[in-house]
N, C-alpha and C positions, 0 to 999 in steps of 0.2 A: 112281126115287126116289128121292124129297129127305131130301135131305141138308144139315146145316149148318154151320158151313163154322170154324172156328176156328181161335185162330192166337194164340201167341203165348206157346207154353210152351218154354221152355231150359233155361240146367242155370248154380243162380246156387249162391253158398254160404251156410251154415248165418247167418238172420241176416237174410238179403238182401232185395227188393221186384220183383216178378210180375205184371205185367197180363193177366191172357187176355183175348182177344177171338171174342165171336163172333155169328151174322146165322145167320137163319134165310130164307131165301125167304120171297119174297110168295106163293108160289104155299102154302103155308101159310093157310090160316085163321086167325082170330080167334084168335088162338094167347092163352093164360090167361101159366099157366105155363110161367116160362125156366129153368133150373139147373147146376146142372152136377153128375155127380158123377166119382168119382178110384174107381181099385182101383189099388191096390199089389203089388206080386209077394209070392204064396202067402197073397193072406188076401180080403179081398170089395166086395165093389160098395159101396158110398156115397155116400150125396147126403152132398155137400158145404156147398153155397147151392141157395139156394132161393127165385124170387123172380117172386108173384104181378099178373094185371093193375093191383089194388089194390095196388101196395105192400108188400101184406107177403113180409114176411121171415122166412128158412128157418135156421139153422144148424148143424152137427154139431156139438157143445160141443168139440175138440178145437180147434176153426179159432175161435170166439167171441173178441171181439178184434182179430182177425189182419188177418180176412180181411175183405174190406166186397163183396155183389153191386148192381151198379146196372143200370140198362136205361135204355135209347131207347127209347122206345116206337115213334114214330115211323117207325124204319128197322129194327124188327124184332133188335138184338142185345140181346142182355145180357154182361156185362162181372165179372174175381173179380178186385178185387184185392188180393192177397197178400200182406203185410209179415210177418216179421220173420217169414222160412219159416227149418222145421228139417228134417234127416233124414223124421222122416215124414212129415213133409210127399209125398215122393216116391213120384208114380207120376203113370199117364192118366189124366193129368184129357178125361172125354165135356163137350160142351155138350151141352144136353138141350129138347126142347116138349112143351106140350101144351095142347089144344084146351079140358081141366077145370083147372079151383078145382082148388090146394091141391095136393099134393105128395108124387100117387102115380106109380106108375111109369110113365115120361113113355112118349108113343110116339114123338117123333121124335126120335134122338141124332145129337152128331156121331161120327168114326172114331175122338175119344182123340190129347191134342193131348201132348204129355211131359214133366215138369218134375220135373227134379232139382235131390236141397240137399243139399252138400257139403258134410263136418264142418271 
């Protein structure tokens, strides 16, 4: 089973920063969109940010201006720089990838990395 490998989660105080990284295996050919979802306890999973092969990005309103998604196309790697973190950002963050363009429900998922923001 194809597995995306995430790193960079952890515990941080409110106002702090973290950077998440995710590498997709080369066995996934022609990846188009990569992104990050998150799920907090008792809440639905939501798209945090996504980026297509053409560089088009999409962010959930609650992170605009604080989070930045970027990508190394040669390495099939996606990053999420998170600044000005808030306790409401606490969640398990999942890396995703898909061979289709756009932001449909992704085909490939990582196992998730915990981000905890203390007040």
